[in-house]
N, C-alpha and C positions, 0 to 999 in steps of 0.2 A: 504494500500500500504506500502510495506517495501522498504527501501533504503539500498543498499550495503554500508558498511563502508570500506573505503580503509585504508591501513596501512603501507607503506615502500618505499626505493629508492636506485639507483646505476647507474654508467656509466663506460666506459672503455677507458681511455686515457693513452697511454704509458708514462712512466716517461721520462723526457728529459735526454739526455746523455751528456757526456763531463765533464771536470774537474771543480772543484769548484773555485769560485772567492776567492782568498786568503784574501781579505778584508771583506768578508761577512761570517756570520755564516752559518752553514749547515742547512739542513732541520730537522724538527722534525716530527716524525710519532707516533701518539698516537692511539691505538686501544682499543675498549671497551671490548675485550675478546671474547671467543668463538672459536670453532674449525676452523682451517684454511683449505683452499682448498687443493686439491691433487697436488703433483708435476706434472707439465705438463699442468695444467688447467689454462690457461692465463685469463680466464673469471672470475675466483674466486675472491671474495672480497679481500682476503689477497694478491693475486698477484698484484692487482692494488694498494693496500695500501702499502704493504711492499716493493714493487719495488722502491718506491720513496726514500727509505733509501739509495739506492746506487747511486743516481743521481749525487752526488759530485765527483764520480769517485775516482781516485788515488790521495788523498790529501797528502799522505806522500811522494810521488815522488819516490817510490821504484819500480814502474812499475807494481804493482799488486794491485787489490782492495781486501782488507782483512777486515773481519767483526768478531767482538767478540760478543758472546752471553753470557750475564751475568745472573747468578742466585745464590741463596743460597742453593738450593736443588739439588737432583739428576738430571743429565742431560740425554737427549737422543740425538742421532745423527740426528733426523728428521729435526729440525729447521736449523742447519747448512747446511744440504743437500738442504733444500728448498731455502735458500739464495744463494747458489751456482747456483741452477737452475735459480734463478732470475737474475743472472749476476755477482755475486761475484767470484773472482778467488779462494779465500780461505775463509772459515768460521769455527770457532772453538768455543767450549764451554769453559767458564771459571767459575768455581764454586768458589764463594767467600763467605764462610760461617763463617768468623770470622773477627774481626777488625784487627787482625794481618795479615790475608790474604789480606784485603782491603788496608792496608798500603803498602803491597808489590806489588800490582797490578798497571799496567800502561796501561790503555786502549788507551792512546794518540798515541801509536805506530800503531793503526789500522786506517782504513779509515771510519769505521762506527761501531756503537755499538747498540745492541738490548738488552733491559731489559725484561726478561721473566715475565710471571705472577707468582704470589705467594703471599707474605705478604709484603705490602709496609711498614708496621711498622717494620718488620725485616730489610728491606732494609735501612730504616732510622737509626735504631740502629747500624747496622753493617757497613754502608758505609758512613754515614755523617761525614764530617771533616776528611777525609782520603785521601790518595794518589789516590784511585780509583775515588772519587768524583772530585778531581782536574784534573785527567786525562780525565774524561768525559767532563768537562767544556773546557779543552784545545782542545780536539778533535773537539768539536762543534764550538768553536771560530774560528778555522782555516778552516772551511768548511766541516767537517765531519758530517754525519748524525747520529742522535740519535733517536732510536725507542723504543717502548715498548708496551706491551699489558697488560690490566687489571692493576695489581699493578705496572707494569713497566710504564704504562701511567700515573697513578695517581702520581707517584713519580716525574714527570717532571714539574708539575705546581708550580707556586711561592708559593701558599698556598696549602699544601698537607695534606689530611686526612690520617695520618700515625701513629696512636696510637697503632696498633696491637690488636684492639678490634673488636668484631663482631657486629658492630653497624648496626641496621636496622631502617627503617623509623618509625616503631611502637614505638621504644624506645624514640626517640626525640619528637614524637607527643604526648607521654604521659608525658614526663618530659624533658624540654628543657635543663636541667642540667644532663641528663642521664649520669651515670658513664661510659657508653660505648663511650661517647665522650672524655673521659680522655685517656691519654697515659697509657698503662699497666704498665709503669715504673714510673708513677707519672707525674703530670702536664697535660697540654692540649694535646689532640690527634691531633690537627691541628698545623702544623709546617711551618714556613716561612724561614727556614735556611738550606734547603736541595738544590737540584739541581737548582730549580727556573728557568728552561729554558723557560717556557711559562709564560710570565709576566702578572700580574694583574688577574690571573685566579686560580680557584680551580676546579679540575677535579674529576669526579666520573665515574665509569664504570659499565658494566652489568646493564645499567640504567633502561630499561624497564623490562628486564628479572627478576630483583630482586626488582622491584617497589621502586626505590631509590629517587623519587622526594622529599619526606619528609626528607630523610637522607641528601641530598645535601643542602636543605634549612637550616637544622639545623647546618651543618658544615659551611655554609656561615655566619650564624648568629654569631657563635662562632668566626670565623675569623675576622669579622668586630668588634667584641668586643675586639679583641686582636690588633686592629690597621689596619686591611685591609681597603682599601678605600671603600666609599659608592658605587663606580662603580665597585666593585669586580665582575668579570664575573664567574658565575657558569656554568660549561660545563658537561653535562651528555651524555656519550657515550654509545650507545646501543651495545650489542654483535654483532660481525661480522660487525662492523661499526667503522669508525675512522676518524681522520683528519690528513692532511698534512699541516705543517706550513712552508711557504717560505717567508722570508723577511717580516714577520708580516702579511702576507695574508694567511688565513686558508681556505682549501678546504675540503669538506666532501666527503668521499668515503665509500661505503658499502651498506648493505641491510637494515639497520635500520635508525633510526633518531638520530640526535644530538640536544640535548636540550640546549638552551642558556638562562640563567637567570641573571637578573641584577636589581639593585636598590631596592626600597621599604624600609620599616621600620620593624624592628624586636624587639621583646620583649622576653627576657630570664629571667625567674624567677625559682628559685630552687623548684623542686617538682611539677611544673605545666606545662601544655603543652606549646610547642613553639607557639608563635603568630607572625603573619607577615601580612603586607598589602602592596598592590601596587607594588609587584614584577612583572617585565615584563618578559614574556616567548615567545621565538620564537623557532620553531623546523624546522631544515633544514634536507633535505635528499640528496642523491647522487648528486654531482655537485654544491650544494649550496656553497657560499663563503662569507667570511666576513673579513674585515680589522680590526685588533686588535686596531689600533690607532684611527680609525674613526667610530667604531661601535656605533650606537645609536639604541638600540632595540625598543624604542618607535616609532621612525620615520622610522626605517629601513635604515637610512643612513649608508653607509659603508658595506651594506649587499647585496649580489646578490642571488636572489631566484633560486631554481633549475629549470632546463629546464622543461617545461610543467606546471609550476605553473600558476594558474588562479586567477584573481581578483574576489572577492566576495563582496556582499553587505549584511551585517548582518541585521537580522530582530529583532527589539526590542520587548521585551515581553509586553503584555498588562496587565491589572489588573487581578489578580487571584480572584476566587470566595471567598467572605467573609464567611469563615467557618473554624472551627478548623481543624488542619492538623498536622500530625506528620509522621516522618520516623525513624524507629528503624534500627540501623546499622546491626543487626543480621538477618534481614528478607529480603530476596530477593523479596518477594511479595510486600514490601513497595516501591520498585522502580516504581511500577505501579501508585504511587501517584504523580509522576512528569509528566510534559507534554510529555516528550520523554522517551522511554525505550531503552537502548542499549542492545540488545540481544547478549550475548557473549557465548552461548552454543548451538550448536557447532559453531566454527568459519567457514567462515568469519562472522564478526559482521553485524547485521542489526539494523536499527533504526525504531521504530514505536511509535505510540501514546500510552500514558499511559491509563489504563483502570479503575482506582480506584478513582473516583471523590470524593471530589474536587481536582483538579489538580493544582500544582504550575506552573504557566505559564512560558514558556521559560526555564524550568529546566530539567536537566538530573541528576538522582540520582543513584549512584553506591554504594551499600552496601557491607559490608565485605571487605572494603578497608584495605590495609596494612597487611592483614593476609598472612602468608607464602604461603598458597595453592592457593591464588587468586590474590596476589599483582600484578603480571605481567599482568594478564588479565584485571584487573581494570584500571591500569594506561594506558595500550594500548587502551582499549575500550573508555576511556574518551576522548583521543585525536581524535580517529576516529569519535566519535559521534559529537564532536565540529566541525570537518571538514565537516561532513555531514549536520549539522544544524547551519550554521553561525549565530552568534548572541545569541545562547543559552549559558547557564552556567551549569557547572557540579559540583556536590557535591560529594566528595569522603569521605564516612562516614564509620568509623570503627565499628566493632562489639560492642564495649563498649560505643558508642556514639549515639546521636539522634539529629534530627532536629525537631523543634516545631514551631507552629504558633497558636495563639489564634484566635477565631472568630473575635475579635475586632482589631486584629493587622494588618489587610490588607495584605500587601506584606512583612511584617517583619518576618524574620526567626531567631529563637533563637537556640543556640547551647548548648547541655547539655549532661550529661552522660546517659547511657541506663540502667534503673533500672532493666531490665530483664537479664542483663549479669554482672557477677562479673568482677571487675577490674576498674582501674581509667579511667576517660574519656580521649579519644584521641582527638586531634584537628582534625577538618574537613578541608580538603583542598578544596577551592573553586577556580575553573578555570573559569574566566569570559571571554566569547568570544564576548562581545558586541562591541569590536573595531577590531575584526579580519578583515584583508584586503585581505588575499590570502590563498589558500590551494594548496597542490600538492600531488601526489601519486608516490611512487617508481615504476620504471618499473620492478623491480625484486621481487619475492615472499619473504615474511617475513620469518625469521627463525621459526616462530610459525605457518606457513602455514601447513595445514593437508596433503599436498601432491598433491593438485589439482591446485596449482598456483593461487588461488583466493584471498589470503590474502596479502595485501601490506601495508607498513607503510605509514603514512601521514606526511607531513610537513604543518605548518600553523603558522600564527601569525598576529599581536601580541595578546597574551592572557595576562590577568592580574591575578596574583595568590595571594590569601589571605589564611592565615592559622588561623582559628578562633575556639575559645573554650570558655566554661564556661561563657555564657552570664549572668547568675545570679551573678557571682562574679566580672566580668569585666565590665558589662554594654554594651558590644559590641554585636551588632546584624548586620544582613545583610538585606538590602532592595532590594528584587529581582526585583522590577519594575524599581527602580532608578539605580540599579547596583552600590550600594554604601555601604561601611562599615559605620555603625552608632555608635557613641560613642567611637571611637578610641582615 
């Protein structure tokens, strides 16, 4: 018997109208990237999300709602026209491609501002500590909306990954001090002195599309090393999905998931993979909400699950057969050595039993993780499989890595490099679903759906995330039956 794996979510509630409270800051709109809907399509994800940008109305008092669209690159008229269709009286592009232009810009004369996608490192270099930044902060403080997509969303968090480097998960899982975490101009690529509109958070975008779970964890580890609090909130926004922040309450809109990560312990050592343990992960879909000041991911306090979420009872794994066992990250056939196999070709995903005994009980193995051609599918399929098999745990194993268990080791899994593949070992991401309490499915098809409407994103939580590598050198292993990191 195979079980369908679900994968995504969305709803449609119109943005409130009326003027802003002059004593309250305006809304924030952060989108994970992706193609917007067509002008006139009120059901599109972008209409529901971007429409919130205008809910403050005429905050300047000039009788018109005016929006400025900011970028450093060439503009088109499409986005201003889209914002006018959503309700603005006027919308115009402002290209700010130098610090001189940023010193001359004054977005505070508008009622709302939208930061386009692009390069958040360039935004930081050209706009930080300028009149443009001051104007955006003044606009927001008096009730004007600030929005952004992709780089424009990442630039709004208190801790911003904005080094101008093309960092991918594979980099930080191979070397926690990857030079791609540095700023291209020197120093750290994580900054806490830019807009800082979303407090206590670090945002990443295109989250599933580009398999950025490892990247976000690496950026969070660096931020905490630089002084970010232990409760720093990592926010992963999938494409065509985003959040609206009103008075500290965050609402999810769109067709994908929003991943929330917090807590845990991190180890960063030069030249070796990132390691982490006990990071909590919850994934919300359309209509899910959370309060920034009250959010506790472990207990779910301060969080409202999406409509349609269901309570689940996880099943604990039993003892695995006492026999030697191994999974090489370059072999899809080795996924058959785990209790469950997440079939991901073609979509929609299905879950079935593994066929290559001895099986590791309660486990899902996804090989080829973090590779550019498969990274989105692996990250997506892992969450879908965990929603379909509450209580299971997923191992995201890179080409260059392997899992091992000796016959005498019982349920102890060791992490090692893959001698069959050139390259340094990558850390394996372990997603432990033993405490999962709920799951949900989006009512709308995923952006990765093949056109028949059968693939939907999932929400679920809480999961516990571990990033583990080099058992021989670190002494750290994983007990699959006890669901515990040993030797940390």
